[in-house]
C-alpha positions as CSV (number, residue, x, y, z in Angstrom):
1,M,143.6,86.8,91.2
2,K,140.0,88.0,92.3
3,L,139.9,90.1,95.5
4,Y,136.8,90.0,97.6
5,I,135.4,92.4,100.2
6,G,132.8,91.0,102.6
7,V,130.5,93.9,104.0
8,D,128.0,93.8,106.7
9,F,126.0,96.9,105.9
10,H,123.6,99.0,108.1
11,P,121.7,102.1,107.6
12,F,124.3,104.5,109.6
13,Q,127.5,102.0,109.1
14,H,129.1,99.4,107.7
15,T,132.0,96.7,108.6
16,S,134.2,95.8,105.7
17,C,136.5,92.7,105.8
18,W,139.2,92.1,102.9
19,M,142.8,90.6,102.4
20,D,145.6,93.1,102.6
21,I,147.8,92.5,99.5
22,E,150.8,93.0,101.0
23,T,150.9,91.1,104.2
24,S,148.3,88.6,103.4
25,E,146.5,89.5,106.7
26,L,142.7,89.6,106.8
27,R,141.8,93.2,108.0
28,V,138.4,94.3,109.4
29,Q,137.3,97.9,109.5
30,T,134.2,99.5,110.6
31,L,133.2,103.0,108.4
32,R,130.5,105.4,109.7
33,H,128.3,107.1,106.9
34,E,128.4,110.6,108.5
35,D,131.8,110.8,106.7
36,L,131.2,109.9,103.4
37,D,134.5,111.1,102.1
38,E,136.5,108.8,104.4
39,V,133.9,105.8,103.0
40,R,134.7,107.0,99.6
41,E,138.3,107.1,100.0
42,F,138.5,103.8,101.5
43,Y,136.8,102.2,98.4
44,R,139.0,104.0,96.1
45,S,142.3,103.0,97.7
46,K,141.3,99.1,97.0
47,P,141.7,97.7,93.6
48,P,138.9,96.4,91.7
49,S,137.4,94.0,93.7
50,V,134.1,91.8,94.3
51,V,132.1,93.6,96.9
52,G,129.3,91.1,98.8
53,I,126.6,92.3,101.0
54,E,123.4,90.9,102.3
55,A,120.1,91.9,100.9
56,S,118.3,94.4,102.9
57,S,117.1,97.9,102.5
58,R,118.1,99.6,99.3
59,A,121.3,102.1,99.6
60,V,121.3,103.5,96.2
61,W,124.3,105.8,97.2
62,F,126.3,102.7,98.4
63,E,125.7,100.7,94.9
64,D,126.6,104.2,92.9
65,L,129.9,104.4,95.2
66,I,130.9,100.9,94.3
67,F,130.2,101.2,90.9
68,E,132.2,104.6,90.7
69,C,135.3,103.0,92.7
70,G,135.5,100.2,89.7
71,H,134.2,97.4,91.8
72,Q,131.6,94.6,91.5
73,L,128.7,94.6,93.8
74,I,127.2,91.5,94.4
75,V,123.9,90.8,96.8
76,G,123.2,87.6,98.9
77,D,120.2,85.9,100.6
78,P,120.7,86.8,104.2
79,V,118.5,83.7,105.4
80,L,121.2,81.2,103.5
81,I,124.3,83.5,104.8
82,R,122.9,83.1,108.4
83,K,122.4,79.2,107.6
84,S,125.7,78.4,106.6
85,A,127.6,80.2,109.8
86,T,129.5,77.9,111.7
87,S,129.1,79.8,115.0
88,R,126.1,80.8,116.9
89,H,127.9,83.7,117.9
90,K,126.7,87.2,115.9
91,N,128.6,90.3,115.6
92,D,129.4,92.7,112.9
93,R,133.1,91.5,112.7
94,R,131.9,87.9,112.4
95,D,129.3,88.6,109.7
96,A,131.7,90.4,107.6
97,E,134.4,87.6,107.9
98,H,131.8,85.2,107.1
99,I,130.7,87.3,104.3
100,Y,134.2,87.4,103.0
101,T,134.9,83.8,103.4
102,L,131.9,82.8,101.4
103,L,132.9,84.8,98.6
104,V,136.4,83.4,98.5
105,E,135.0,80.0,98.7
106,D,132.6,80.5,95.8
107,R,129.8,79.7,98.3
108,F,127.9,83.0,98.2
109,P,124.2,82.9,97.9
110,K,124.1,85.2,95.0
111,L,120.5,87.0,94.5
112,W,119.0,88.2,91.1
113,R,119.1,91.7,91.2
114,R,116.4,93.9,89.4
115,P,117.7,96.9,87.0
116,P,117.7,100.3,88.5
117,A,115.4,101.5,86.2
118,S,112.8,98.7,86.9
119,S,113.2,99.5,90.8
120,D,112.5,103.1,89.9
121,I,109.6,102.1,87.9
122,L,108.0,100.0,91.1
123,D,108.9,102.6,93.7
124,I,106.4,104.7,91.8
125,V,103.9,102.4,91.6
126,S,104.4,101.7,95.4
127,L,103.9,105.5,95.8
128,R,100.7,105.8,93.8
129,S,99.3,102.9,95.9
130,S,100.0,104.6,99.0
131,L,98.4,108.0,97.6
132,V,95.2,105.7,96.7
133,R,94.8,104.4,100.0
134,Q,95.0,108.2,101.4
135,R,92.6,109.2,98.7
136,T,90.2,106.2,99.9
137,Q,90.3,107.4,103.3
138,V,89.7,111.0,102.6
139,L,86.4,110.0,100.8
140,N,85.4,107.6,103.6
141,R,85.6,110.5,106.0
142,L,83.5,112.8,103.3
143,Q,80.8,109.8,103.3
144,W,80.7,110.2,107.1
145,I,79.7,114.0,106.9
146,A,77.3,113.0,104.5
147,H,75.7,110.6,107.2
148,E,76.1,113.2,109.6
149,C,73.8,115.5,107.3
150,G,71.2,112.7,106.6
151,F,72.1,112.6,102.9
152,R,70.9,109.5,100.9
153,R,73.1,107.0,100.0
154,G,75.8,107.6,97.2
155,H,78.9,107.5,95.8
156,M,81.3,110.0,97.0
157,S,83.6,109.6,94.2
158,T,81.1,110.9,91.9
159,L,81.1,114.8,91.0
160,R,77.2,115.0,91.6
161,F,77.5,113.5,95.2
162,Q,80.5,115.7,96.1
163,A,78.5,118.9,94.8
164,M,75.9,118.1,97.4
165,I,78.3,118.0,100.0
166,K,79.8,121.0,99.1
167,D,76.7,123.0,98.8
168,A,75.2,121.4,102.1
169,S,74.1,123.8,104.9
170,L,77.0,122.7,107.7
171,N,78.0,124.0,111.4
172,D,81.2,125.8,111.6
173,V,83.4,122.6,112.9
174,Q,81.7,120.3,109.7
175,R,82.3,123.0,107.2
176,M,85.9,122.9,108.4
177,R,86.4,119.5,108.0
178,R,84.6,119.5,104.6
179,D,86.6,121.9,103.4
180,H,89.9,120.5,104.7
181,L,89.1,117.2,103.2
182,F,88.1,118.4,99.7
183,R,91.4,120.3,99.6
184,Q,93.5,117.3,100.5
185,F,91.3,115.2,98.1
186,D,92.0,117.8,95.0
187,S,95.8,117.7,96.1
188,L,95.8,113.7,96.1
189,M,94.0,113.7,92.8
190,S,96.8,116.0,91.1
191,Q,99.4,114.3,92.5
192,I,98.0,110.8,91.3
193,G,97.3,112.0,88.1
194,E,100.7,113.4,87.7
195,L,102.1,110.0,88.6
196,E,100.0,107.9,86.4
197,K,100.9,109.9,83.6
198,W,104.4,109.4,84.1
199,L,103.9,105.6,84.5
200,E,101.5,105.6,81.1
201,S,104.1,107.2,79.4
202,K,106.6,104.1,80.5
203,A,103.9,101.7,79.6
204,N,103.9,103.2,76.3
205,E,107.8,102.5,75.6
206,N,108.1,99.2,76.7
207,E,107.2,96.5,74.1
208,D,106.6,93.7,76.7
209,V,104.0,96.0,78.2
210,Q,102.0,96.3,75.2
211,L,102.1,92.7,74.7
212,L,100.6,92.1,78.1
213,L,97.9,94.8,77.0
214,T,96.7,92.5,74.4
215,Q,94.9,90.4,77.2
216,R,91.5,91.8,77.9
217,G,91.2,93.0,81.8
218,V,95.0,94.0,81.9
219,G,95.5,97.6,82.3
220,Y,99.1,99.3,82.1
221,L,99.5,99.5,85.6
222,T,99.3,95.4,85.9
223,A,101.4,95.0,82.8
224,L,104.1,97.7,84.2
225,T,104.2,96.0,87.5
226,M,104.2,92.2,86.1
227,V,107.1,93.2,83.4
228,H,109.6,94.9,86.1
229,T,108.5,92.6,88.6
230,L,109.5,89.4,87.3
231,G,112.3,90.9,85.1
232,D,114.1,88.3,82.7
233,V,110.9,85.6,82.6
234,H,113.5,82.9,81.1
235,R,115.0,82.7,84.7
236,F,112.2,81.1,85.9
237,D,112.3,77.1,84.6
238,T,108.5,76.5,85.4
239,T,105.6,78.7,85.7
240,R,105.1,77.5,89.3
241,R,108.4,78.9,90.1
242,V,106.7,82.5,88.7
243,T,103.5,81.8,90.8
244,A,105.9,81.2,93.9
245,Y,107.8,84.3,93.0
246,V,104.5,86.6,92.9
247,G,103.5,84.8,96.2
248,L,100.2,83.1,94.8
249,D,101.4,79.6,95.6
250,P,99.4,77.6,98.3
251,V,101.4,76.5,101.0
252,D,101.9,72.6,101.3
253,D,101.5,70.8,104.6
254,R,102.3,67.1,104.2
255,S,102.7,64.8,107.2
256,A,102.6,61.1,106.4
257,D,99.4,60.3,104.4
258,R,97.7,63.9,105.5
259,V,97.8,66.2,103.0
260,R,96.6,70.0,103.5
261,K,96.4,73.0,101.2
262,R,96.8,76.2,103.1
263,K,96.4,79.8,102.2
264,I,99.0,81.1,99.7
265,S,102.6,81.9,100.7
266,K,102.3,85.9,100.0
267,A,106.1,85.6,99.6
268,G,106.3,88.1,96.6
269,S,105.3,91.5,95.8
270,R,102.0,92.4,97.2
271,H,101.0,95.3,94.8
272,L,101.5,92.5,91.9
273,R,99.1,90.6,93.7
274,H,96.5,93.3,94.1
275,L,96.7,94.2,90.8
276,L,96.3,90.6,89.6
277,G,93.3,89.9,91.4
278,Q,92.0,93.5,90.3
279,S,92.6,92.1,86.7
280,A,91.6,89.1,86.9
281,N,87.9,90.3,88.1
282,I,87.7,91.9,84.8
283,A,89.4,89.4,83.0
284,V,86.7,86.7,83.6
285,R,84.2,88.9,81.8
286,Y,85.8,88.3,78.4
287,D,88.2,85.6,79.0
288,Q,86.2,82.3,78.2
289,R,88.3,79.9,79.9
290,L,89.3,82.3,83.0
291,K,85.2,82.7,83.1
292,S,84.6,78.9,83.1
293,F,87.5,78.2,85.4
294,Y,86.2,80.6,88.0
295,K,82.8,79.5,87.7
296,R,84.1,76.1,88.3
297,L,86.0,76.5,91.2
298,A,83.4,78.9,92.8
299,K,80.7,75.8,93.0
300,K,82.8,74.3,95.0
301,K,85.3,76.7,97.0
302,P,84.6,80.2,98.7
303,R,84.7,83.0,96.2
304,A,87.7,84.4,97.5
305,V,89.7,81.2,97.0
306,A,88.3,81.1,93.3
307,K,89.3,84.8,92.7
308,T,92.8,84.0,94.0
309,A,93.0,80.8,91.9
310,T,91.8,82.9,88.9
311,A,94.4,85.4,89.4
312,R,97.2,83.0,89.7
313,K,96.0,81.2,86.4
314,L,96.3,84.8,84.6
315,A,99.4,85.2,86.3
316,V,100.7,82.1,84.6
317,K,99.0,83.2,81.1
318,L,100.7,86.5,81.2
319,S,104.3,84.8,82.1
320,I,104.0,82.5,79.1
321,M,103.1,85.3,76.8
322,L,106.2,87.0,78.1
323,R,107.9,84.1,77.9
324,D,107.3,82.7,74.2
325,Q,106.4,86.6,72.9
326,I,102.9,86.1,71.9
327,T,99.8,87.8,72.3
328,A,96.8,86.7,74.1
329,K,95.0,85.8,71.0
330,E,97.7,83.6,69.9
331,F,97.8,81.9,73.2
332,D,94.1,81.0,73.3
333,T,94.6,80.1,69.7
334,R,97.5,77.7,70.6
335,G,95.5,76.1,73.5
336,Q,92.5,75.8,71.3
337,R,94.7,73.8,68.8
338,T,96.0,71.7,71.3
339,V,92.6,70.6,72.5
340,D,91.2,70.1,69.0
341,D,94.0,67.8,68.3
342,A,93.4,65.8,71.2
343,R,89.7,65.5,70.3
344,K,90.7,64.4,66.7
345,A,93.5,61.6,67.8
346,P,91.8,58.2,67.8
347,G,91.0,56.4,70.8
348,P,92.3,53.2,71.9
349,E,90.9,50.2,70.2
350,M,87.9,48.2,72.1
351,V,88.7,44.6,72.5
352,V,85.4,42.4,72.0
353,G,85.5,39.2,74.2
């Protein structure tokens, strides 16, 4: 007989609901995270059980605690859990009891969970992205100082233009701003370089990442984020589900005979969408199919729409490469072979009347 514990989890406390084996009564208890010893003792006192929680912010310590105590942790979709509730009333006790009921009745909407190693890598990718944004802000402020000094137009990211700003004659306030911003810029460059070195080492160790790198225009950051965001690509039965998971699928708006295609859903990882967009801009220079697709679409659609559609097409190609374990060259050869076979196939006979 499986034992279940329904947990309504919050950052500073959580409410647990379980069945007492001795009395067969439903018990509910609220545990505050201020006293971790009490929380640890609570779960150690329970026999091996299935613990169900809603998907919320990551609580690594709680997951480690559940694993340490010999329990199994499953995470559910909070939207579907709430929709299945029969009562409009909502509080911690009711939520914990509802999760317990779904577990017992085998109706708990279980979500796919990303491996901890993949989550750690994506966290570093997100940290690098935030540092890059900070670096861009610093360069923009330095550019503004250059405008104040009357310098000609130039790229602040180049060493030559930076040297001109450092040697410029400024007043006390401008010099203080310049020196502080350059120190901040050097610190950010050092931090970003350290993260990129770690991410590149992880990319070199992963065979799937190396497979995606065979596609020109795709760098190790895009390949690494793609592999660890999708996880097991075989869990998607169609490539449309892949683009929907990434958030590159256009939102349908249909009513009777009216059909409209709105903007993309943006339901997935924004970091992966951004990296796919950057990679698509480079891939169209070398990939003839992506290039022709982009040019054909750009003639009748805005460029932003064409770029987004090209990024979606690139995501489909990369997902198929992962699914079938083929290189970009093998993918292109497979598609060309299909086209050639279709051209060689005899057409329907013409009937002369």
